C-alpha positions in Angstrom: -20.6 9.6 9.3 -20.3 13.1 8.5 -18.4 16.3 8.9 -20.6 17.3 12.0 -21.3 14.1 13.7 -17.0 13.6 13.3 -16.5 16.8 15.7 -18.9 14.8 18.4 -16.7 11.8 17.7 -14.1 13.7 18.3 -15.1 15.7 21.9 -16.2 12.7 23.2 -13.2 10.4 22.2 -10.9 13.2 24.1 -13.5 12.9 27.2 -13.2 8.8 27.4 -9.4 9.3 26.5 -9.1 12.3 29.6 -11.7 9.8 32.0 -9.4 7.0 31.6 -6.6 8.8 32.6 -7.6 10.1 35.7 -8.7 6.5 36.2 -5.2 5.2 35.6 -3.7 7.9 38.0 -5.5 6.3 40.7 -3.9 2.8 40.2 -2.0 1.6 43.1 0.4 -1.6 43.0 -2.0 -3.4 45.1 -5.0 -2.6 43.0 -3.3 -3.0 39.8 -4.3 -5.4 37.1 -4.1 -6.3 33.5 -7.6 -4.6 33.2 -6.8 -1.2 34.6 -3.6 -1.3 33.6 -2.1 -2.3 30.2 -6.4 -2.7 29.2 -7.0 0.6 29.8 -3.8 1.8 27.7 -5.6 -0.5 24.9 -8.8 1.3 25.6 -7.5 4.1 25.1 -6.0 3.6 21.8 -8.9 2.5 20.7 -11.1 5.5 21.6 -8.5 7.8 18.9 -7.6 4.7 16.4 -11.7 4.9 15.7 -11.9 8.8 15.2 -8.6 9.1 13.5 -10.0 6.3 10.5 -13.7 8.0 10.2 -11.8 11.5 9.8 -8.7 9.9 7.1 -11.1 7.5 5.4 -13.8 10.9 4.8 -10.9 12.8 3.8 -9.5 10.7 1.2 -12.9 9.0 0.1 -13.7 12.9 -0.7 -16.8 13.2 1.2 -16.4 16.9 1.5 -15.0 17.2 4.2 -12.1 19.5 2.9 -14.4 22.1 3.1 -14.0 22.9 6.8 -10.7 20.2 7.1 -8.8 22.7 9.4 -11.7 22.5 11.7 -12.2 18.5 12.2 -8.4 18.5 12.2 -8.0 20.7 15.3 -10.7 18.7 17.0 -8.6 15.5 16.0 -5.3 16.9 17.4 -7.2 17.6 20.5 -8.0 13.7 20.9 -4.5 13.1 19.6 -2.6 15.1 22.3 -5.1 14.0 24.9 -3.4 10.1 23.7 0.0 11.6 24.2 -0.2 13.1 27.4 -1.4 9.2 28.5 1.6 7.5 26.8 3.7 10.8 28.1 3.1 10.7 31.9 6.0 9.5 34.0 3.1 8.2 36.3 1.3 5.8 34.0 4.2 5.1 33.0 6.0 4.1 36.4 2.7 2.0 37.2 2.7 0.5 33.6 6.0 -1.2 34.2 5.8 -1.8 37.8 2.9 -3.8 37.1 4.8 -5.6 34.1 7.8 -6.2 36.1 5.1 -8.7 38.4 4.5 -12.2 38.0 1.3 -11.9 36.5 2.6 -11.0 33.2 3.3 -15.0 32.9 -0.3 -15.9 33.7 -2.1 -13.8 30.5 -3.2 -15.9 27.5 0.0 -15.4 25.0 -2.2 -12.7 23.6 -2.1 -10.5 25.8 1.5 -11.5 26.7 2.6 -9.9 23.1 0.1 -7.0 23.5 1.9 -6.1 26.8 5.2 -6.4 25.6 4.1 -4.3 22.6 3.1 -1.5 24.4 6.1 -1.7 26.6 7.9 -0.8 24.0 6.0 1.8 22.5 6.3 3.4 25.7 8.5 6.8 25.0 11.6 7.1 27.6 11.0 9.7 30.3 13.3 12.0 28.5 14.8 14.8 30.5 12.7 18.5 30.0 15.0 19.7 27.5 15.2 16.9 25.4 11.7 16.4 25.6 10.7 20.0 24.3 13.2 19.5 21.8 11.9 16.4 20.3 8.0 17.9 20.4 9.7 20.3 18.1 11.8 18.2 15.9 8.4 16.3 15.3 6.5 19.3 15.2 8.3 20.6 11.6 8.7 17.2 10.4 4.7 17.2 10.2 4.7 20.3 8.5 7.4 19.0 6.6 5.3 16.1 5.3 2.0 17.6 5.1 4.2 20.2 2.4 5.4 17.6 0.4 2.3 15.9 -0.4 0.6 19.3 -0.9 3.1 19.8 -3.6 2.6 15.7 -4.6 -0.9 16.8 -5.1 -0.8 20.1 -6.7 1.8 19.1 -9.8 -0.1 15.5 -10.0 -4.2 16.9 -10.0 -3.3 20.1 -12.3 -0.4 18.4 -14.9 -2.2 17.4 -17.7 -1.4 17.3 -22.0 -4.0 17.0 -24.8 -3.1 15.1 -27.4 -4.8 16.0 -30.8 -3.4 14.2 -33.1 -4.0 10.5 -33.2 -0.7 9.7 -34.6 1.0 11.3 -31.6 -0.1 7.7 -30.0 0.7 4.7 -32.6 1.0 1.8 -31.0 -0.7 2.6 -27.4 -3.5 0.1 -26.9 -6.9 0.7 -28.3 -8.2 0.2 -24.7 -6.3 3.0 -23.4 -7.2 5.6 -26.4 -10.8 4.9 -25.7 -9.7 5.8 -21.8 -7.7 8.9 -23.1 -10.6 10.0 -24.8 -13.1 9.3 -22.5 -11.0 11.2 -19.8 -10.8 14.1 -22.8 -14.3 14.3 -23.1 -15.2 14.5 -19.8 -12.9 17.6 -19.2 -14.1 19.5 -22.0 -11.6 18.5 -24.9 -12.6 17.5 -28.3 -15.4 16.6 -29.6 -16.7 13.2 -31.5 -15.9 15.1 -34.5 -12.5 15.9 -33.8 -11.5 13.6 -30.6 -8.6 14.3 -28.7 -7.2 12.2 -26.0 -5.3 13.3 -21.7 -3.4 12.1 -20.4 -2.9 12.7 -16.6 -0.3 12.2 -14.2 -3.3 9.7 -12.2 -3.7 7.5 -15.1 -2.2 4.1 -15.7 -2.0 5.2 -19.0 1.9 5.7 -18.6 2.5 2.0 -18.5 1.2 1.6 -21.5 2.8 4.7 -23.6 6.1 4.2 -21.5 6.1 0.5 -22.9 3.8 0.4 -26.8 4.0 4.0 -27.9 6.1 4.3 -30.8 6.7 7.6 -31.0 9.7 8.8 -29.0 8.6 12.4 -28.5 5.0 10.9 -27.0 7.4 8.8 -24.9 9.6 12.3 -23.8 6.8 14.8 -23.0 4.7 12.3 -20.5 8.3 11.1 -19.0 8.6 14.7 -18.6 5.0 15.1 -17.3 5.5 12.8 -14.5 9.0 14.1 -13.3 7.6 17.4 -12.6 5.9 16.2 -9.8 7.9 17.2 -6.5 10.1 19.5 -9.5 9.2 22.7 -10.0 10.0 26.1 -9.3 6.7 26.3 -7.1 6.4 22.5 -6.0 10.3 21.4 -4.9 10.2 18.5 -3.0 14.2 18.5 -3.2 14.9 20.7 -0.1 11.8 19.1 2.0 13.4 15.9 1.2 16.7 16.8 2.5 14.9 18.4 5.6 13.2 15.1 6.5 16.2 13.2 5.9 17.8 15.9 8.4 14.9 15.7 10.5 14.9 12.0 11.4 18.5 11.6 11.9 18.7 14.2 14.8 15.0 13.0 16.6 16.8 9.3 16.0 20.0 10.3 17.8 18.2 11.9 20.4 16.5 9.0 20.8 19.6 6.8 21.3 19.5 5.3 17.8 21.9 5.8 15.2 19.7 6.7 12.1 15.8 6.5 11.5 15.9 3.1 10.3 17.5 1.6 13.5 14.8 3.4 15.6 12.0 2.1 13.8 13.3 -1.4 13.5 12.2 -2.8 17.1 8.9 -4.3 15.3 10.1 -5.5 12.3 11.5 -8.7 10.6 14.5 -7.2 9.7 15.6 -5.2 12.6 18.0 -2.9 11.7 19.0 -1.4 9.0 22.1 -2.7 8.1 20.3 -5.8 8.2 17.8 -4.7 5.7 20.3 -3.2 3.1 22.2 -6.1 3.6 19.3 -8.3 2.2 18.3 -5.8 -0.7 22.0 -5.2 -2.1 22.2 -9.4 -1.8 19.5 -9.6 -4.7 20.9 -6.6 -6.4 24.0 -8.8 -6.3 22.0 -11.6 -7.8 20.0 -10.5 -10.2 22.9 -7.9 -12.1 24.1 -10.8 -14.0 20.5 -11.2 -15.6 19.9 -7.0 -15.9 23.8 -7.1 -17.9 22.3 -9.4 -20.5 18.7 -7.8 -20.8 20.1 -4.5 -21.0 22.7 -5.5 -23.7 19.9 -7.2 -26.1 18.0 -3.5 -25.0 21.4 -1.7 -26.3 21.1 -4.1 -29.4 17.3 -3.6 -29.8 17.5 0.5 -29.9 20.6 0.2 -32.0 19.1 -2.0 -34.9 15.9 0.1 -34.8 18.2 4.0 -34.8 20.1 2.5 -37.4 23.3 3.6 -35.5 25.3 2.1 -32.3 23.2 3.2 -29.3 25.6 3.4 -26.2 23.6 5.3 -24.1 19.6 5.5 -23.5 17.0 8.1 -22.6 15.0 7.2 -19.0 11.6 7.7 -21.5 12.8 5.0 -24.3 14.1 2.0 -21.8 10.7 0.2 -21.0 10.1 0.7 -25.1 12.4 -1.3 -26.6 12.8 -3.5 -23.0 9.0 -5.0 -24.4 10.2 -5.4 -28.0 12.9 -8.0 -26.8 11.0 -9.3 -24.1 7.7 -9.7 -26.5 10.4 -11.1 -29.2 11.5 -13.7 -26.8 8.1 -14.9 -24.7 5.6 -14.4 -28.5 3.0 -13.4 -26.3 2.0 -10.4 -24.6 0.0 -10.5 -21.0 -2.4 -7.6 -22.7 -4.1 -10.8 -24.4 -6.3 -12.0 -21.4 -7.8 -8.3 -21.8 -10.6 -9.4 -23.5 -11.4 -12.1 -20.9 -11.3 -9.8 -17.4 -14.4 -8.0 -17.7 -14.9 -6.3 -14.9 -18.0 -7.5 -13.4 -17.6 -10.6 -14.3 -14.0 -10.8 -13.0 -15.5 -9.0 -10.1 -17.4 -11.8 -9.2 -15.6 -14.3 -10.3 -12.4 -13.4 -8.1 -14.6 -13.0 -5.0 -15.9 -16.7 -5.6 -12.6 -17.7 -5.9 -11.2 -16.0 -2.7 -14.5 -16.9 -0.5 -13.7 -20.8 -1.4 -10.3 -20.9 -0.9 -10.9 -19.2 2.4 -14.4 -20.2 3.3 -16.1 -17.1 3.0 -19.5 -15.4 2.1 -18.8 -12.5 0.4 -21.9 -11.0 -0.3 -22.8 -7.4 -2.0 -25.1 -5.0 0.1 -28.2 -2.7 -1.6 -27.0 1.0 -1.1 -28.7 4.3 -1.3 -26.6 7.2 -1.9 -28.4 10.4 0.4 -28.6 13.9 -0.2 -28.8 16.1 3.1 -30.9 14.9 6.0 -32.9 12.4 3.7 -32.7 9.3 6.2 -31.4 5.8 4.5 -34.2 3.3 3.9 -34.3 0.2 5.8 -32.4 -2.5 4.7 -29.7 -0.1 2.7 -26.3 0.9 3.5 -25.5 4.8 2.7 -22.7 5.6 0.4 -21.1 8.9 -0.2 -21.7 8.5 -4.1 -23.5 5.8 -6.4 -20.9 4.1 -8.0 -19.7 2.6 -4.2 -20.7 -0.7 -3.9 -20.8 -2.3 -0.3 -20.2 -6.2 0.4 -20.4 -7.8 3.8 -18.0 -10.5 4.3 -18.9 -14.0 6.7 -17.7 -17.6 7.5 -19.4 -19.5 4.6 -20.2 -22.6 7.5 -21.3 -20.5 10.8 -22.3 -17.0 9.6 -20.1 -15.7 11.8 -20.1 -11.7 10.8 -16.3 -10.7 9.9 -17.2 -6.8 8.8 -17.9 -5.4 5.4 -15.8 -3.1 2.6 -16.3 -0.4 0.3 -15.4 -1.1 -3.3 -14.9 2.6 -4.4 -13.3 1.7 -8.1 -13.8 4.3 -10.0 -11.4 7.6 -10.3 -13.0 11.2 -8.7 -12.3 14.5 -8.8 -13.1 14.8 -5.6 -11.3 11.9 -4.3 -8.0 12.7 -2.5 -6.3 9.4 -3.4 -5.0 9.0 -7.2 -4.0 5.5 -6.2 -5.2 1.9 -5.2 -5.2 0.7 -1.7 -6.9 -0.2 1.1 -7.2 1.6 4.8 -9.4 0.5 7.8 -12.3 3.0 8.9 -13.0 1.1 11.8 -10.8 -1.6 13.8 -13.1 -4.9 14.8 -12.6 -5.9 18.1 -13.9 -9.0 20.5 -14.5 -8.8 23.9 -12.2 -10.1 26.9 -13.6 -13.5 26.8 -13.9 -13.4 23.4 -17.1 -12.8 22.5 -17.6 -10.6 18.8 -17.4 -6.8 20.0 -17.8 -4.5 16.7 -17.4 -5.2 13.3 -14.1 -3.6 11.0 -14.9 -1.8 8.2 -12.4 -0.8 5.8 -12.5 0.3 1.8 -10.8 -0.7 -1.3 -9.8 1.5 -3.7 -9.0 1.1 -7.1 -8.4 4.2 -9.6 -10.3 2.5 -12.8 -11.7 4.5 -15.6 -15.1 4.6 -15.5 -16.7 3.7 -18.7 -18.5 5.7 -21.0 -22.3 4.3 -20.9 -23.2 0.9 -22.8 -19.5 0.0 -23.5 -18.2 -3.0 -22.1 -14.9 -2.5 -18.8 -12.1 -5.0 -19.5 -9.4 -5.3 -16.9 -5.9 -5.4 -18.1 -3.8 -8.6 -16.0 -1.7 -6.0 -14.0 -5.3 -4.1 -13.0 -6.2 -7.7 -12.2 -3.2 -8.1 -10.0 -3.8 -5.0 -8.0 -7.6 -6.5 -6.9 -6.2 -9.2 -5.8 -3.0 -7.7 -3.9 -5.7 -5.3 -2.3 -8.5 -7.5 -1.3 -5.2 -9.4 0.5 -5.7 -5.9 2.9 -9.3 -6.2 3.2 -8.6 -9.9 4.6 -6.0 -9.5 6.4 -8.1 -6.1 8.3 -11.6 -8.1 8.6 -11.0 -10.9 9.6 -8.3 -10.3 12.6 -10.7 -9.2 15.2 -9.2 -8.7 18.6 -9.6 -7.9 22.1 -7.2 -4.4 21.1 -6.8 -2.5 18.1 -3.2 -2.8 18.7 -3.3 -6.6 18.0 -4.9 -6.1 14.4 -3.3 -6.6 11.3 -2.9 -3.0 10.9 -0.2 -3.1 13.7 2.1 -6.4 12.8 5.7 -5.7 11.6 5.6 -3.5 9.0 7.7 -5.9 6.9 5.3 -8.8 7.2 2.3 -6.5 6.7 2.5 -7.2 2.6 2.5 -10.6 3.0 -0.8 -11.7 2.1 -1.7 -9.4 -0.3 1.5 -9.9 -2.5 0.7 -13.9 -1.6 -3.2 -13.0 -3.1 -1.3 -11.2 -6.2 0.6 -13.9 -6.6 -2.1 -16.4 -7.6 -2.8 -14.1 -10.4 -0.5 -15.7 -12.5 -1.6 -18.8 -12.5 -3.6 -20.7 -14.9 -5.6 -23.1 -12.9 -7.0 -19.8 -11.1 -7.0 -18.1 -14.4 -8.9 -20.6 -16.5 -11.6 -20.3 -13.3 -12.0 -16.2 -13.7 -11.2 -15.1 -17.1 -14.2 -15.3 -19.4 -14.6 -13.9 -22.9 -16.7 -10.5 -22.4 -18.5 -11.5 -26.5 -18.9 -15.2 -26.0 -18.8 -16.5 -22.6 -15.3 -19.1 -23.2 -14.2 -19.5 -20.8 -10.1 -18.2 -20.9 -8.1 -21.0 -23.1 -5.8 -23.0 -21.0 -2.8 -22.4 -23.5 -3.0 -18.9 -23.0 -3.3 -19.2 -19.1 0.1 -20.9 -19.4 1.4 -18.8 -21.6 0.7 -16.0 -18.8 1.7 -18.5 -16.1 5.5 -18.6 -17.8 6.1 -15.3 -18.7 5.2 -14.4 -15.2 9.3 -13.7 -14.3 10.3 -12.3 -17.3 12.1 -8.6 -18.5 9.0 -6.8 -17.5 9.0 -8.9 -14.5 12.6 -8.2 -14.2 12.1 -4.2 -14.6 10.1 -3.4 -11.8 11.8 -5.9 -9.4 14.8 -3.7 -10.4 13.1 -0.4 -9.9 11.4 -1.8 -6.1 14.6 -2.6 -5.4 16.5 0.2 -6.5 13.7 2.6 -4.2 14.4 0.1 -1.1 17.9 0.6 -1.3 17.5 4.6 -2.2 14.7 4.8 0.8 17.5 2.7 3.2 20.3 4.2 2.3 18.9 8.2 2.8 17.4 7.0 6.2 20.6 4.8 7.6 23.6 6.7 6.2 22.1 10.3 5.6 25.2 12.2 7.2 27.7 9.9 4.7 25.9 10.0 1.5 23.2 12.5 1.4 24.1 15.5 4.0 25.2 18.5 1.9 24.9 17.0 -1.5 22.7 17.3 -4.7 19.6 14.6 -3.8 19.3 14.0 -7.6 23.1 13.4 -7.9 23.1 11.1 -5.1 20.3 8.9 -6.4 21.5 8.6 -9.7 24.8 7.7 -8.1 23.4 4.8 -6.5 21.5 3.7 -9.7 24.2 3.8 -11.8 25.6 0.2 -11.5 21.7 -1.6 -11.9 20.6 1.0 -14.8 21.7 1.5 -18.3 24.5 4.3 -19.2 22.7 7.9 -20.0 23.6 11.4 -19.9 20.3 12.6 -18.4 19.9 12.8 -15.0 16.8 12.2 -14.1 14.6 13.9 -10.9 15.0 11.8 -8.0 12.1 9.1 -7.5 11.9 10.5 -4.0 10.9 13.6 -5.2 7.3 12.0 -6.2 7.2 8.9 -3.8 5.3 9.8 -0.8 5.7 5.7 0.7 9.3 6.9 1.8 8.5 9.9 3.2 5.0 8.7 4.8 3.8 5.5 6.2 6.9 3.0 4.4 10.2 5.8 5.3 12.5 3.3 5.7 10.8 -0.1 5.4 10.3 0.3 1.5 11.8 -3.1 1.6 8.8 -4.9 3.1 7.2 -5.0 -0.7 10.6 -7.2 -1.2 10.7 -9.1 1.4 7.0 -10.0 0.8 7.9 -11.2 -2.9 10.2 -13.6 -1.2 7.9 -14.7 1.6 5.1 -14.8 -0.9 6.5 -17.1 -3.1 8.3 -19.4 -0.2 4.3 -19.6 1.1 2.7 -19.6 -3.1 4.7 -23.1 -3.4 2.7 -24.7 -0.3 -0.2 -23.8 -1.8 0.9 -24.8 -5.2 1.9 -28.3 -4.0 -1.8 -28.7 -2.0 -3.7 -27.1 -5.2 -5.3 -23.9 -5.7 -8.5 -25.1 -5.3 -7.8 -26.7 -1.8 -9.9 -25.4 1.0 -8.1 -26.9 3.4 -5.1 -24.8 2.7 -6.5 -21.5 2.0 -8.2 -22.4 5.6 -5.3 -22.8 7.5 -3.6 -19.7 6.0 -7.2 -18.0 6.7 -6.4 -19.3 10.5 -2.9 -18.7 11.4 -1.8 -15.6 9.0 -4.7 -13.7 8.3 -7.4 -14.1 11.8 -4.3 -13.7 14.4 -3.8 -10.2 13.0 -1.3 -8.7 15.7 -1.6 -11.0 18.3 1.5 -13.1 17.9 4.8 -12.2 16.6 5.1 -12.2 12.9 7.6 -14.6 13.0 5.4 -17.0 15.0 2.8 -16.8 12.3 4.9 -17.6 9.3 6.1 -20.5 11.4 2.7 -22.0 12.3 1.9 -22.0 8.3 5.1 -23.2 6.6 6.3 -25.2 9.6 10.0 -23.8 9.3 11.2 -20.4 8.7 11.9 -18.4 5.8 13.1 -19.2 3.0 14.7 -17.5 -0.4 14.6 -20.4 -1.7 11.2 -20.1 -4.3 11.6 -17.3 -5.1 15.6 -17.1 -6.1 14.6 -20.8 -8.7 11.8 -19.1 -10.5 14.0 -15.6 -11.1 17.2 -16.8 -11.5 16.0 -19.6 -14.1 
């Protein structure tokens, strides 16, 4: 995987796609079969997905591709255009539709029937020429606007920073966070051992701890202002761009015959309309509002007590600080007490061991070498693009079947384009038509940990443990679901179902049994005390969680409203004002008009547009499934292997609702989620 090889791959993929296109055009009703119609279409997509996977991986991993990025994207765009020609071809569509109308579809396996159904929905309608040209122009501008948005986002996020020279400015911030900020400052040339400095940047997790623990209001405000500057400066203003993106999506949806953008992307989702998704989000907001009002009153009371006067409005940089004080006074426990028991290397080893036993997998680290130039990679080693990268293979514990491997890219680097934790595919694994193993899957698990200085012990926060569990859930979903075609992989399942496995795994990080298995004190090696683990479990749905859930629900509501009711609620209006109006019933009163979070939230602009509610729906479904795990026991491999068989391995070979029913024996219930949330 080098920039030079990528150009060759893109060129070869383009040639193969054109050859498959030519072959499709020769198919007649008398010669048509599944293999030379929909099967051929699946192979066209695989060629393109493979090159796209390599390109995205190399760009976001920071492998040096950006030096000539336009060259590589040009070759890949040629490949994508060749694929689009196949999907837009009236002749190809007619051939596919004619075959799909025959009785032969009923003779296919259920997996292939589902594949045909999905491909039929993906085939673009045969618009008249003026409409087709208009859609092409609108989509071209939309892609350019999204690129502009991302550029503005990254420009500010990667450049804005603030150097604290006085330790008193950070009073109350946890020592581990201070150490990380000091090391980051030293690496960037700020401060010395004799006169230390502490660096705050926008792609550091320090903001969470400063919000909660820092006792200096001026510091909290300064960091909040830094975060709000993303997409909100004169040179990098994302406000007009967001409004134009909404307008473009509305226009595209209407040209396609839909009322709005949400409905245009909802046909392959569990929530198959914008109205249904909004009802789901609004319903949950209504249910949690009484708790919100009670907690916000307690926060105001605490702020009044500390300020020595009645506080009727609260600044956005103060709310989490006072909220945490209230929360701690109720729980008598802070989740930060777990940190000494979450040393990174031991936590990683025990996490892999726990999920390996649960799902019947062997997760094994492979030897790696970071080579330079044309130096060959030693035999038996895996080549990596940075010395910090590690590689792990995933195999079936009983049969030894190889499902593939994943890179672990754990530490922040200036060259890495992702400044957050995520998982993404590099190569989608497939099987042959007879079910024999084909190309294994390859993926990357990215964390955004600060690399400790030599000799220092790295301790994870509980949040970082949950992120590890979450992203590993995506990795299992990607690697275990080898199917015949790329569209049958987990990546193509209903968007509002795709977060379920990762969210379910994240919930394991709250269970006392799991925490006691994983946690070991970094100095003594003693296991995490069960009493402490039980306190962590009890704090699962505390005020901190309520605040996080409210934020997630409000982002989902804003995302849905702007993609469903653009003309009624956003057109011709101020983005920040409309956003505050939507938020006001659920957040405490404040005279500060905060910049809309959509200015700095790419999820709702690209990828999860009109579907950010998927994270909350995943919480509801995961809580439902989690009760099933709890009923059988978290060390019960039978329930884990059943989950692997019914949810992880099928990928997108069955409708998502069917997969859920196969595991639970019934449809989705919100009872478990609401029981814990409202107790």
